[in-house]
All heavy atoms as TSV, in Angstrom:
chain	resi	resn	atom	element	x	y	z
A	1	MET	N	N	0.819	-1.191	0.000
A	1	MET	CA	C	0.000	0.000	0.000
A	1	MET	C	C	0.862	1.254	0.000
A	1	MET	O	O	0.351	2.330	-0.206
A	1	MET	CB	C	-0.901	0.022	1.232
A	1	MET	CG	C	-1.922	-1.094	1.250
A	1	MET	SD	S	-3.104	-0.974	-0.073
A	1	MET	CE	C	-4.254	0.166	0.576
A	2	ARG	N	N	2.162	1.067	0.245
A	2	ARG	CA	C	3.038	2.218	0.315
A	2	ARG	C	C	3.261	2.798	-1.090
A	2	ARG	O	O	3.494	2.076	-2.047
A	2	ARG	CB	C	4.366	1.792	0.914
A	2	ARG	CG	C	5.283	2.939	1.229
A	2	ARG	CD	C	6.428	2.461	2.038
A	2	ARG	NE	N	5.979	2.452	3.442
A	2	ARG	CZ	C	6.782	2.377	4.473
A	2	ARG	NH1	N	8.067	2.231	4.289
A	2	ARG	NH2	N	6.321	2.404	5.685
A	3	HIS	N	N	3.113	4.124	-1.236
A	3	HIS	CA	C	3.329	4.853	-2.488
A	3	HIS	C	C	2.325	4.469	-3.578
A	3	HIS	O	O	2.605	4.586	-4.764
A	3	HIS	CB	C	4.750	4.653	-3.012
A	3	HIS	CG	C	5.799	4.991	-2.012
A	3	HIS	ND1	N	6.044	6.280	-1.616
A	3	HIS	CD2	C	6.661	4.207	-1.311
A	3	HIS	CE1	C	7.019	6.286	-0.726
A	3	HIS	NE2	N	7.410	5.023	-0.505
A	4	LEU	N	N	1.186	3.999	-3.191
A	4	LEU	CA	C	0.170	3.593	-4.154
A	4	LEU	C	C	-0.326	4.781	-4.967
A	4	LEU	O	O	-0.459	4.701	-6.192
A	4	LEU	CB	C	-1.004	2.924	-3.433
A	4	LEU	CG	C	-2.151	2.437	-4.319
A	4	LEU	CD1	C	-1.653	1.366	-5.268
A	4	LEU	CD2	C	-3.292	1.924	-3.476
A	5	LEU	N	N	-0.575	5.899	-4.312
A	5	LEU	CA	C	-1.066	7.081	-5.006
A	5	LEU	C	C	-0.063	7.578	-6.042
A	5	LEU	O	O	-0.431	7.908	-7.173
A	5	LEU	CB	C	-1.392	8.189	-4.005
A	5	LEU	CG	C	-1.880	9.515	-4.624
A	5	LEU	CD1	C	-3.185	9.298	-5.369
A	5	LEU	CD2	C	-2.039	10.568	-3.555
A	6	ALA	N	N	1.189	7.615	-5.697
A	6	ALA	CA	C	2.220	8.101	-6.612
A	6	ALA	C	C	2.333	7.208	-7.846
A	6	ALA	O	O	2.447	7.706	-8.969
A	6	ALA	CB	C	3.564	8.178	-5.892
A	7	ARG	N	N	2.268	5.900	-7.670
A	7	ARG	CA	C	2.365	4.987	-8.813
A	7	ARG	C	C	1.155	5.127	-9.727
A	7	ARG	O	O	1.287	5.187	-10.946
A	7	ARG	CB	C	2.479	3.544	-8.336
A	7	ARG	CG	C	3.906	3.164	-7.990
A	7	ARG	CD	C	3.992	1.713	-7.644
A	7	ARG	NE	N	3.432	1.584	-6.283
A	7	ARG	CZ	C	2.934	0.476	-5.772
A	7	ARG	NH1	N	2.905	-0.618	-6.481
A	7	ARG	NH2	N	2.472	0.457	-4.553
A	8	ARG	N	N	-0.021	5.175	-9.131
A	8	ARG	CA	C	-1.232	5.287	-9.940
A	8	ARG	C	C	-1.322	6.656	-10.610
A	8	ARG	O	O	-1.849	6.773	-11.705
A	8	ARG	CB	C	-2.465	4.994	-9.099
A	8	ARG	CG	C	-2.483	3.524	-8.687
A	8	ARG	CD	C	-3.768	3.065	-8.089
A	8	ARG	NE	N	-4.959	3.328	-8.840
A	8	ARG	CZ	C	-5.502	2.496	-9.749
A	8	ARG	NH1	N	-4.904	1.372	-10.022
A	8	ARG	NH2	N	-6.621	2.808	-10.341
A	9	MET	N	N	-0.798	7.687	-9.955
A	9	MET	CA	C	-0.817	9.031	-10.521
A	9	MET	C	C	0.026	9.079	-11.791
A	9	MET	O	O	-0.373	9.666	-12.788
A	9	MET	CB	C	-0.294	10.045	-9.509
A	9	MET	CG	C	-0.349	11.474	-9.990
A	9	MET	SD	S	-1.932	12.235	-9.738
A	9	MET	CE	C	-1.963	12.326	-7.975
A	10	LYS	N	N	1.196	8.460	-11.769
A	10	LYS	CA	C	2.056	8.420	-12.960
A	10	LYS	C	C	1.328	7.746	-14.114
A	10	LYS	O	O	1.337	8.236	-15.247
A	10	LYS	CB	C	3.355	7.676	-12.661
A	10	LYS	CG	C	4.312	8.426	-11.796
A	10	LYS	CD	C	5.550	7.589	-11.533
A	10	LYS	CE	C	6.435	8.228	-10.488
A	10	LYS	NZ	N	7.589	7.383	-10.147
A	11	PHE	N	N	0.709	6.626	-13.822
A	11	PHE	CA	C	-0.024	5.881	-14.850
A	11	PHE	C	C	-1.162	6.707	-15.425
A	11	PHE	O	O	-1.338	6.803	-16.645
A	11	PHE	CB	C	-0.556	4.571	-14.250
A	11	PHE	CG	C	-1.440	3.801	-15.182
A	11	PHE	CD1	C	-0.898	3.114	-16.247
A	11	PHE	CD2	C	-2.813	3.779	-14.991
A	11	PHE	CE1	C	-1.706	2.394	-17.110
A	11	PHE	CE2	C	-3.629	3.068	-15.849
A	11	PHE	CZ	C	-3.080	2.370	-16.910
A	12	HIS	N	N	-1.943	7.349	-14.569
A	12	HIS	CA	C	-3.087	8.121	-15.033
A	12	HIS	C	C	-2.673	9.405	-15.740
A	12	HIS	O	O	-3.334	9.818	-16.690
A	12	HIS	CB	C	-4.030	8.416	-13.864
A	12	HIS	CG	C	-4.832	7.222	-13.471
A	12	HIS	ND1	N	-4.564	6.508	-12.335
A	12	HIS	CD2	C	-5.863	6.594	-14.080
A	12	HIS	CE1	C	-5.411	5.494	-12.250
A	12	HIS	NE2	N	-6.214	5.526	-13.301
A	13	LEU	N	N	-1.608	10.033	-15.309
A	13	LEU	CA	C	-1.121	11.223	-16.007
A	13	LEU	C	C	-0.644	10.880	-17.409
A	13	LEU	O	O	-0.944	11.600	-18.371
A	13	LEU	CB	C	-0.007	11.904	-15.216
A	13	LEU	CG	C	-0.447	12.725	-14.019
A	13	LEU	CD1	C	0.759	13.231	-13.250
A	13	LEU	CD2	C	-1.322	13.883	-14.459
A	14	LEU	N	N	0.086	9.803	-17.536
A	14	LEU	CA	C	0.538	9.365	-18.855
A	14	LEU	C	C	-0.657	9.014	-19.742
A	14	LEU	O	O	-0.714	9.418	-20.907
A	14	LEU	CB	C	1.473	8.161	-18.728
A	14	LEU	CG	C	1.993	7.590	-20.045
A	14	LEU	CD1	C	2.840	8.620	-20.762
A	14	LEU	CD2	C	2.774	6.319	-19.783
A	15	GLY	N	N	-1.605	8.289	-19.194
A	15	GLY	CA	C	-2.802	7.932	-19.965
A	15	GLY	C	C	-3.595	9.153	-20.384
A	15	GLY	O	O	-4.048	9.250	-21.531
A	16	ALA	N	N	-3.765	10.120	-19.492
A	16	ALA	CA	C	-4.503	11.335	-19.819
A	16	ALA	C	C	-3.786	12.133	-20.897
A	16	ALA	O	O	-4.416	12.685	-21.809
A	16	ALA	CB	C	-4.689	12.186	-18.572
A	17	PHE	N	N	-2.465	12.198	-20.819
A	17	PHE	CA	C	-1.688	12.912	-21.831
A	17	PHE	C	C	-1.850	12.254	-23.190
A	17	PHE	O	O	-2.075	12.934	-24.201
A	17	PHE	CB	C	-0.212	12.964	-21.432
A	17	PHE	CG	C	0.643	13.641	-22.438
A	17	PHE	CD1	C	0.629	15.024	-22.555
A	17	PHE	CD2	C	1.466	12.907	-23.278
A	17	PHE	CE1	C	1.421	15.655	-23.504
A	17	PHE	CE2	C	2.252	13.531	-24.222
A	17	PHE	CZ	C	2.229	14.912	-24.334
A	18	LEU	N	N	-1.744	10.934	-23.244
A	18	LEU	CA	C	-1.866	10.229	-24.518
A	18	LEU	C	C	-3.265	10.362	-25.107
A	18	LEU	O	O	-3.424	10.561	-26.324
A	18	LEU	CB	C	-1.497	8.757	-24.338
A	18	LEU	CG	C	-0.016	8.485	-24.033
A	18	LEU	CD1	C	0.200	6.999	-23.765
A	18	LEU	CD2	C	0.862	8.969	-25.160
A	19	VAL	N	N	-4.278	10.271	-24.268
A	19	VAL	CA	C	-5.657	10.412	-24.759
A	19	VAL	C	C	-5.897	11.830	-25.283
A	19	VAL	O	O	-6.497	12.021	-26.339
A	19	VAL	CB	C	-6.664	10.047	-23.652
A	19	VAL	CG1	C	-8.072	10.468	-24.024
A	19	VAL	CG2	C	-6.620	8.558	-23.383
A	20	SER	N	N	-5.403	12.840	-24.582
A	20	SER	CA	C	-5.615	14.216	-25.022
A	20	SER	C	C	-4.869	14.496	-26.322
A	20	SER	O	O	-5.400	15.185	-27.207
A	20	SER	CB	C	-5.199	15.205	-23.938
A	20	SER	OG	O	-3.809	15.135	-23.704
A	21	MET	N	N	-3.669	13.965	-26.477
A	21	MET	CA	C	-2.932	14.155	-27.733
A	21	MET	C	C	-3.637	13.430	-28.880
A	21	MET	O	O	-3.694	13.935	-30.003
A	21	MET	CB	C	-1.493	13.652	-27.587
A	21	MET	CG	C	-0.642	14.505	-26.674
A	21	MET	SD	S	-0.578	16.241	-27.151
A	21	MET	CE	C	0.353	16.129	-28.650
A	22	GLY	N	N	-4.176	12.263	-28.600
A	22	GLY	CA	C	-4.920	11.531	-29.620
A	22	GLY	C	C	-6.164	12.285	-30.062
A	22	GLY	O	O	-6.461	12.370	-31.261
A	23	CYS	N	N	-6.883	12.852	-29.110
A	23	CYS	CA	C	-8.077	13.625	-29.441
A	23	CYS	C	C	-7.732	14.870	-30.245
A	23	CYS	O	O	-8.427	15.220	-31.204
A	23	CYS	CB	C	-8.831	14.018	-28.177
A	23	CYS	SG	S	-9.640	12.641	-27.386
A	24	ALA	N	N	-6.656	15.543	-29.861
A	24	ALA	CA	C	-6.229	16.736	-30.593
A	24	ALA	C	C	-5.825	16.389	-32.020
A	24	ALA	O	O	-6.166	17.113	-32.966
A	24	ALA	CB	C	-5.069	17.404	-29.864
A	25	THR	N	N	-5.144	15.277	-32.201
A	25	THR	CA	C	-4.730	14.846	-33.539
A	25	THR	C	C	-5.943	14.479	-34.386
A	25	THR	O	O	-6.033	14.872	-35.556
A	25	THR	CB	C	-3.773	13.646	-33.433
A	25	THR	OG1	O	-2.658	14.028	-32.622
A	25	THR	CG2	C	-3.287	13.213	-34.789
A	26	LEU	N	N	-6.869	13.740	-33.802
A	26	LEU	CA	C	-8.080	13.380	-34.540
A	26	LEU	C	C	-8.883	14.611	-34.932
A	26	LEU	O	O	-9.414	14.691	-36.044
A	26	LEU	CB	C	-8.945	12.432	-33.705
A	26	LEU	CG	C	-8.445	11.005	-33.598
A	26	LEU	CD1	C	-9.313	10.209	-32.628
A	26	LEU	CD2	C	-8.450	10.345	-34.960
A	27	TYR	N	N	-8.980	15.591	-34.052
A	27	TYR	CA	C	-9.711	16.823	-34.370
A	27	TYR	C	C	-9.019	17.576	-35.503
A	27	TYR	O	O	-9.676	18.059	-36.418
A	27	TYR	CB	C	-9.818	17.720	-33.136
A	27	TYR	CG	C	-10.579	18.991	-33.425
A	27	TYR	CD1	C	-11.965	18.999	-33.421
A	27	TYR	CD2	C	-9.909	20.163	-33.728
A	27	TYR	CE1	C	-12.673	20.144	-33.702
A	27	TYR	CE2	C	-10.606	21.317	-34.024
A	27	TYR	CZ	C	-11.992	21.312	-34.005
A	27	TYR	OH	O	-12.671	22.446	-34.300
A	28	LYS	N	N	-7.696	17.658	-35.436
A	28	LYS	CA	C	-6.954	18.393	-36.461
A	28	LYS	C	C	-7.162	17.781	-37.836
A	28	LYS	O	O	-7.468	18.478	-38.795
A	28	LYS	CB	C	-5.471	18.422	-36.122
A	28	LYS	CG	C	-4.617	19.128	-37.176
A	28	LYS	CD	C	-3.176	19.149	-36.781
A	28	LYS	CE	C	-2.215	19.697	-37.775
A	28	LYS	NZ	N	-2.661	20.512	-38.817
A	29	PHE	N	N	-6.998	16.465	-37.932
A	29	PHE	CA	C	-7.090	15.819	-39.235
A	29	PHE	C	C	-8.519	15.461	-39.623
A	29	PHE	O	O	-8.805	15.289	-40.810
A	29	PHE	CB	C	-6.211	14.565	-39.266
A	29	PHE	CG	C	-4.750	14.887	-39.205
A	29	PHE	CD1	C	-4.005	14.549	-38.095
A	29	PHE	CD2	C	-4.128	15.549	-40.241
A	29	PHE	CE1	C	-2.656	14.847	-38.023
A	29	PHE	CE2	C	-2.789	15.860	-40.186
A	29	PHE	CZ	C	-2.042	15.511	-39.076
A	30	GLY	N	N	-9.425	15.347	-38.670
A	30	GLY	CA	C	-10.796	14.968	-38.984
A	30	GLY	C	C	-11.742	16.135	-39.141
A	30	GLY	O	O	-12.757	16.028	-39.823
A	31	VAL	N	N	-11.417	17.288	-38.521
A	31	VAL	CA	C	-12.331	18.426	-38.552
A	31	VAL	C	C	-11.673	19.679	-39.117
A	31	VAL	O	O	-12.176	20.283	-40.059
A	31	VAL	CB	C	-12.883	18.720	-37.133
A	31	VAL	CG1	C	-13.754	19.952	-37.129
A	31	VAL	CG2	C	-13.651	17.526	-36.608
A	32	ALA	N	N	-10.543	20.078	-38.541
A	32	ALA	CA	C	-9.954	21.373	-38.876
A	32	ALA	C	C	-9.449	21.438	-40.320
A	32	ALA	O	O	-9.752	22.398	-41.034
A	32	ALA	CB	C	-8.829	21.700	-37.906
A	33	GLU	N	N	-8.677	20.465	-40.749
A	33	GLU	CA	C	-8.135	20.512	-42.099
A	33	GLU	C	C	-9.205	20.363	-43.180
A	33	GLU	O	O	-9.173	21.104	-44.158
A	33	GLU	CB	C	-7.017	19.488	-42.268
A	33	GLU	CG	C	-5.747	19.928	-41.573
A	33	GLU	CD	C	-4.558	19.061	-41.899
A	33	GLU	OE1	O	-4.686	18.125	-42.724
A	33	GLU	OE2	O	-3.489	19.311	-41.331
A	34	PRO	N	N	-10.183	19.452	-43.049
A	34	PRO	CA	C	-11.245	19.417	-44.063
A	34	PRO	C	C	-12.037	20.721	-44.116
A	34	PRO	O	O	-12.416	21.186	-45.198
A	34	PRO	CB	C	-12.142	18.255	-43.626
A	34	PRO	CG	C	-11.254	17.377	-42.845
A	34	PRO	CD	C	-10.296	18.286	-42.153
A	35	ARG	N	N	-12.262	21.336	-42.967
A	35	ARG	CA	C	-12.981	22.609	-42.938
A	35	ARG	C	C	-12.166	23.701	-43.632
A	35	ARG	O	O	-12.704	24.502	-44.400
A	35	ARG	CB	C	-13.269	22.995	-41.493
A	35	ARG	CG	C	-14.089	24.255	-41.354
A	35	ARG	CD	C	-14.321	24.583	-39.913
A	35	ARG	NE	N	-15.184	23.578	-39.296
A	35	ARG	CZ	C	-15.431	23.491	-37.999
A	35	ARG	NH1	N	-14.873	24.340	-37.170
A	35	ARG	NH2	N	-16.228	22.568	-37.528
A	36	GLU	N	N	-10.868	23.707	-43.373
A	36	GLU	CA	C	-9.991	24.690	-44.005
A	36	GLU	C	C	-9.979	24.523	-45.526
A	36	GLU	O	O	-10.034	25.505	-46.268
A	36	GLU	CB	C	-8.583	24.526	-43.440
A	36	GLU	CG	C	-7.619	25.619	-43.794
A	36	GLU	CD	C	-6.298	25.431	-43.105
A	36	GLU	OE1	O	-6.277	25.208	-41.881
A	36	GLU	OE2	O	-5.269	25.502	-43.804
A	37	ARG	N	N	-9.920	23.272	-45.985
A	37	ARG	CA	C	-9.952	23.011	-47.427
A	37	ARG	C	C	-11.282	23.436	-48.037
A	37	ARG	O	O	-11.326	23.978	-49.140
A	37	ARG	CB	C	-9.693	21.538	-47.705
A	37	ARG	CG	C	-8.237	21.152	-47.588
A	37	ARG	CD	C	-7.966	19.772	-48.176
A	37	ARG	NE	N	-8.763	18.706	-47.565
A	37	ARG	CZ	C	-8.395	18.005	-46.513
A	37	ARG	NH1	N	-7.236	18.239	-45.949
A	37	ARG	NH2	N	-9.168	17.057	-46.027
A	38	ALA	N	N	-12.384	23.200	-47.313
A	38	ALA	CA	C	-13.705	23.580	-47.831
A	38	ALA	C	C	-13.828	25.098	-47.958
A	38	ALA	O	O	-14.368	25.599	-48.952
A	38	ALA	CB	C	-14.798	23.033	-46.921
A	39	TYR	N	N	-13.339	25.831	-46.957
A	39	TYR	CA	C	-13.365	27.294	-47.044
A	39	TYR	C	C	-12.513	27.785	-48.205
A	39	TYR	O	O	-12.910	28.682	-48.943
A	39	TYR	CB	C	-12.871	27.928	-45.743
A	39	TYR	CG	C	-13.939	28.065	-44.691
A	39	TYR	CD1	C	-13.890	27.314	-43.527
A	39	TYR	CD2	C	-14.988	28.952	-44.849
A	39	TYR	CE1	C	-14.859	27.439	-42.557
A	39	TYR	CE2	C	-15.967	29.087	-43.886
A	39	TYR	CZ	C	-15.889	28.331	-42.739
A	39	TYR	OH	O	-16.854	28.461	-41.786
A	40	ALA	N	N	-11.324	27.222	-48.382
A	40	ALA	CA	C	-10.446	27.633	-49.476
A	40	ALA	C	C	-11.106	27.364	-50.819
A	40	ALA	O	O	-11.060	28.213	-51.725
A	40	ALA	CB	C	-9.112	26.908	-49.380
A	41	GLU	N	N	-11.753	26.221	-50.968
A	41	GLU	CA	C	-12.436	25.881	-52.219
A	41	GLU	C	C	-13.608	26.822	-52.482
A	41	GLU	O	O	-13.844	27.236	-53.612
A	41	GLU	CB	C	-12.926	24.428	-52.157
A	41	GLU	CG	C	-13.510	23.917	-53.437
A	41	GLU	CD	C	-12.484	23.831	-54.556
A	41	GLU	OE1	O	-11.301	23.588	-54.277
A	41	GLU	OE2	O	-12.894	24.030	-55.717
A	42	PHE	N	N	-14.353	27.182	-51.433
A	42	PHE	CA	C	-15.487	28.088	-51.587
A	42	PHE	C	C	-15.031	29.467	-52.034
A	42	PHE	O	O	-15.614	30.064	-52.940
A	42	PHE	CB	C	-16.254	28.193	-50.269
A	42	PHE	CG	C	-17.355	29.210	-50.292
A	42	PHE	CD1	C	-18.551	28.930	-50.930
A	42	PHE	CD2	C	-17.198	30.443	-49.681
A	42	PHE	CE1	C	-19.576	29.869	-50.952
A	42	PHE	CE2	C	-18.207	31.387	-49.701
A	42	PHE	CZ	C	-19.394	31.098	-50.337
A	43	TYR	N	N	-13.984	29.982	-51.416
A	43	TYR	CA	C	-13.556	31.343	-51.718
A	43	TYR	C	C	-12.735	31.457	-52.988
A	43	TYR	O	O	-12.442	32.571	-53.422
A	43	TYR	CB	C	-12.787	31.943	-50.531
A	43	TYR	CG	C	-13.736	32.404	-49.458
A	43	TYR	CD1	C	-13.813	31.730	-48.250
A	43	TYR	CD2	C	-14.576	33.485	-49.659
A	43	TYR	CE1	C	-14.699	32.141	-47.266
A	43	TYR	CE2	C	-15.464	33.900	-48.687
A	43	TYR	CZ	C	-15.510	33.220	-47.492
A	43	TYR	OH	O	-16.395	33.623	-46.534
A	44	LYS	N	N	-12.383	30.342	-53.632
A	44	LYS	CA	C	-11.714	30.415	-54.929
A	44	LYS	C	C	-12.633	31.019	-55.983
A	44	LYS	O	O	-12.179	31.762	-56.843
A	44	LYS	CB	C	-11.268	29.023	-55.387
A	44	LYS	CG	C	-10.000	28.543	-54.755
A	44	LYS	CD	C	-9.626	27.182	-55.292
A	44	LYS	CE	C	-8.426	26.631	-54.566
A	44	LYS	NZ	N	-8.112	25.271	-55.016
A	45	SER	N	N	-13.905	30.684	-55.916
A	45	SER	CA	C	-14.844	31.150	-56.937
A	45	SER	C	C	-15.913	32.085	-56.382
A	45	SER	O	O	-16.906	32.347	-57.054
A	45	SER	CB	C	-15.517	29.940	-57.589
A	45	SER	OG	O	-16.266	29.230	-56.620
A	46	TYR	N	N	-15.719	32.606	-55.187
A	46	TYR	CA	C	-16.720	33.469	-54.554
A	46	TYR	C	C	-16.628	34.876	-55.113
A	46	TYR	O	O	-15.561	35.469	-55.183
A	46	TYR	CB	C	-16.513	33.495	-53.048
A	46	TYR	CG	C	-17.504	34.368	-52.310
A	46	TYR	CD1	C	-18.842	34.020	-52.248
A	46	TYR	CD2	C	-17.094	35.538	-51.687
A	46	TYR	CE1	C	-19.747	34.811	-51.567
A	46	TYR	CE2	C	-17.993	36.332	-51.002
A	46	TYR	CZ	C	-19.315	35.969	-50.949
A	46	TYR	OH	O	-20.213	36.749	-50.280
A	47	ASP	N	N	-17.756	35.422	-55.521
A	47	ASP	CA	C	-17.828	36.787	-56.024
A	47	ASP	C	C	-18.710	37.585	-55.068
A	47	ASP	O	O	-19.926	37.402	-55.035
A	47	ASP	CB	C	-18.398	36.809	-57.436
A	47	ASP	CG	C	-18.395	38.191	-58.059
A	47	ASP	OD1	O	-17.733	39.091	-57.505
A	47	ASP	OD2	O	-19.044	38.357	-59.103
A	48	ALA	N	N	-18.105	38.484	-54.305
A	48	ALA	CA	C	-18.830	39.238	-53.293
A	48	ALA	C	C	-19.849	40.180	-53.920
A	48	ALA	O	O	-20.956	40.348	-53.399
A	48	ALA	CB	C	-17.848	40.011	-52.425
A	49	MET	N	N	-19.511	40.797	-55.033
A	49	MET	CA	C	-20.452	41.732	-55.674
A	49	MET	C	C	-21.678	41.000	-56.204
A	49	MET	O	O	-22.800	41.500	-56.112
A	49	MET	CB	C	-19.759	42.499	-56.813
A	49	MET	CG	C	-18.872	43.618	-56.314
A	49	MET	SD	S	-19.715	44.777	-55.206
A	49	MET	CE	C	-20.861	45.565	-56.298
A	50	LYS	N	N	-21.489	39.819	-56.744
A	50	LYS	CA	C	-22.613	39.023	-57.240
A	50	LYS	C	C	-23.545	38.663	-56.082
A	50	LYS	O	O	-24.765	38.755	-56.196
A	50	LYS	CB	C	-22.087	37.760	-57.914
A	50	LYS	CG	C	-23.149	36.859	-58.467
A	50	LYS	CD	C	-22.507	35.643	-59.109
A	50	LYS	CE	C	-23.536	34.612	-59.474
A	50	LYS	NZ	N	-22.941	33.365	-59.951
A	51	ASP	N	N	-22.969	38.271	-54.950
A	51	ASP	CA	C	-23.752	37.939	-53.769
A	51	ASP	C	C	-24.472	39.176	-53.233
A	51	ASP	O	O	-25.638	39.103	-52.845
A	51	ASP	CB	C	-22.837	37.342	-52.700
A	51	ASP	CG	C	-23.576	36.537	-51.672
A	51	ASP	OD1	O	-24.655	36.009	-51.983
A	51	ASP	OD2	O	-23.065	36.420	-50.542
A	52	PHE	N	N	-23.776	40.314	-53.217
A	52	PHE	CA	C	-24.386	41.563	-52.764
A	52	PHE	C	C	-25.574	41.941	-53.641
A	52	PHE	O	O	-26.645	42.310	-53.149
A	52	PHE	CB	C	-23.344	42.688	-52.767
A	52	PHE	CG	C	-23.931	44.043	-52.538
A	52	PHE	CD1	C	-24.382	44.414	-51.285
A	52	PHE	CD2	C	-24.024	44.956	-53.572
A	52	PHE	CE1	C	-24.927	45.669	-51.068
A	52	PHE	CE2	C	-24.566	46.206	-53.375
A	52	PHE	CZ	C	-25.018	46.566	-52.109
A	53	LYS	N	N	-25.407	41.842	-54.949
A	53	LYS	CA	C	-26.495	42.198	-55.879
A	53	LYS	C	C	-27.688	41.264	-55.707
A	53	LYS	O	O	-28.836	41.699	-55.786
A	53	LYS	CB	C	-25.984	42.180	-57.313
A	53	LYS	CG	C	-25.053	43.333	-57.614
A	53	LYS	CD	C	-24.493	43.255	-59.015
A	53	LYS	CE	C	-23.485	44.383	-59.235
A	53	LYS	NZ	N	-22.836	44.287	-60.532
A	54	ALA	N	N	-27.430	39.988	-55.456
A	54	ALA	CA	C	-28.522	39.036	-55.255
A	54	ALA	C	C	-29.282	39.353	-53.969
A	54	ALA	O	O	-30.518	39.321	-53.939
A	54	ALA	CB	C	-27.973	37.612	-55.202
A	55	MET	N	N	-28.579	39.712	-52.891
A	55	MET	CA	C	-29.242	40.069	-51.632
A	55	MET	C	C	-29.993	41.388	-51.770
A	55	MET	O	O	-31.083	41.557	-51.233
A	55	MET	CB	C	-28.216	40.161	-50.502
A	55	MET	CG	C	-27.717	38.814	-50.030
A	55	MET	SD	S	-26.742	38.895	-48.521
A	55	MET	CE	C	-25.258	39.678	-49.095
A	56	LYS	N	N	-29.417	42.304	-52.518
A	56	LYS	CA	C	-30.061	43.602	-52.743
A	56	LYS	C	C	-31.358	43.416	-53.528
A	56	LYS	O	O	-32.389	43.991	-53.204
A	56	LYS	CB	C	-29.101	44.528	-53.486
A	56	LYS	CG	C	-29.620	45.912	-53.696
A	56	LYS	CD	C	-28.566	46.773	-54.379
A	56	LYS	CE	C	-29.136	48.127	-54.717
A	56	LYS	NZ	N	-28.159	48.979	-55.396
A	57	ALA	N	N	-31.323	42.585	-54.561
A	57	ALA	CA	C	-32.506	42.326	-55.369
A	57	ALA	C	C	-33.588	41.599	-54.568
A	57	ALA	O	O	-34.780	41.800	-54.806
A	57	ALA	CB	C	-32.124	41.506	-56.599
A	58	ALA	N	N	-33.190	40.792	-53.605
A	58	ALA	CA	C	-34.145	40.053	-52.786
A	58	ALA	C	C	-34.734	40.920	-51.678
A	58	ALA	O	O	-35.696	40.514	-51.024
A	58	ALA	CB	C	-33.471	38.822	-52.188
A	59	GLY	N	N	-34.160	42.105	-51.441
A	59	GLY	CA	C	-34.671	42.992	-50.411
A	59	GLY	C	C	-34.208	42.634	-49.016
A	59	GLY	O	O	-34.830	43.011	-48.027
A	60	VAL	N	N	-33.097	41.935	-48.907
A	60	VAL	CA	C	-32.586	41.509	-47.615
A	60	VAL	C	C	-31.917	42.667	-46.877
A	60	VAL	O	O	-32.009	42.767	-45.657
A	60	VAL	CB	C	-31.578	40.342	-47.797
A	60	VAL	CG1	C	-30.916	39.969	-46.502
A	60	VAL	CG2	C	-32.276	39.161	-48.411
A	61	LEU	N	N	-31.281	43.566	-47.607
A	61	LEU	CA	C	-30.494	44.643	-47.013
A	61	LEU	C	C	-31.340	45.900	-46.849
A	61	LEU	O	O	-31.937	46.395	-47.786
A	61	LEU	CB	C	-29.277	44.946	-47.896
A	61	LEU	CG	C	-28.382	43.746	-48.198
A	61	LEU	CD1	C	-27.333	44.131	-49.208
A	61	LEU	CD2	C	-27.743	43.244	-46.935
A	62	GLU	N	N	-31.387	46.439	-45.618
A	62	GLU	CA	C	-32.128	47.667	-45.372
A	62	GLU	C	C	-31.393	48.891	-45.912
A	62	GLU	O	O	-32.014	49.851	-46.338
A	62	GLU	CB	C	-32.354	47.860	-43.868
A	62	GLU	CG	C	-33.310	46.877	-43.267
A	62	GLU	CD	C	-33.529	47.128	-41.790
A	62	GLU	OE1	O	-33.199	48.227	-41.297
A	62	GLU	OE2	O	-34.024	46.216	-41.124
A	63	SER	N	N	-30.075	48.877	-45.863
A	63	SER	CA	C	-29.289	50.035	-46.280
A	63	SER	C	C	-29.174	50.167	-47.796
A	63	SER	O	O	-28.769	51.203	-48.286
A	63	SER	CB	C	-27.893	49.971	-45.674
A	63	SER	OG	O	-27.228	48.817	-46.143
A	64	ALA	N	N	-29.536	49.140	-48.549
A	64	ALA	CA	C	-29.489	49.170	-50.004
A	64	ALA	C	C	-30.809	48.636	-50.529
A	64	ALA	O	O	-30.932	47.450	-50.832
A	64	ALA	CB	C	-28.308	48.333	-50.513
A	65	PRO	N	N	-31.796	49.509	-50.657
A	65	PRO	CA	C	-33.113	49.035	-51.113
A	65	PRO	C	C	-33.065	48.548	-52.556
A	65	PRO	O	O	-32.262	49.030	-53.347
A	65	PRO	CB	C	-34.006	50.270	-50.982
A	65	PRO	CG	C	-33.079	51.427	-50.957
A	65	PRO	CD	C	-31.778	50.942	-50.418
A	66	PRO	N	N	-33.911	47.571	-52.900
A	66	PRO	CA	C	-33.910	47.077	-54.278
A	66	PRO	C	C	-34.452	48.118	-55.237
A	66	PRO	O	O	-35.270	48.963	-54.874
A	66	PRO	CB	C	-34.844	45.860	-54.212
A	66	PRO	CG	C	-35.674	46.071	-53.014
A	66	PRO	CD	C	-34.866	46.898	-52.063
A	67	LYS	N	N	-33.993	48.080	-56.440
A	67	LYS	CA	C	-34.453	49.058	-57.455
A	67	LYS	C	C	-35.412	48.406	-58.408
A	67	LYS	O	O	-35.427	47.277	-58.676
A	67	LYS	CB	C	-33.262	49.609	-58.218
A	67	LYS	CG	C	-32.421	50.511	-57.359
A	67	LYS	CD	C	-31.325	51.139	-58.169
A	67	LYS	CE	C	-30.505	52.059	-57.283
A	67	LYS	NZ	N	-29.438	52.713	-57.966
C-alpha cells in the first residue's frame, strides 16, 4: 500500500496525456483541415459583388433598397 497514489498518478497522467494528444490529432485531421480546405475551395470562386447584388434584389439589405 506504500506509495500507491504516486504509482497510480504516474499511470493516469501518462494515460490522460496520450488520450488528449490523440483527441487533438483526430480533431486536427478529422475536422480542422477538411474545414480549411472547404473554405479555401469556396472562396476560390466566390464573387462578393454578385452575392451583394442578389441580396439587394431580394430585399434583404435595409441600407441598399432594391431598385
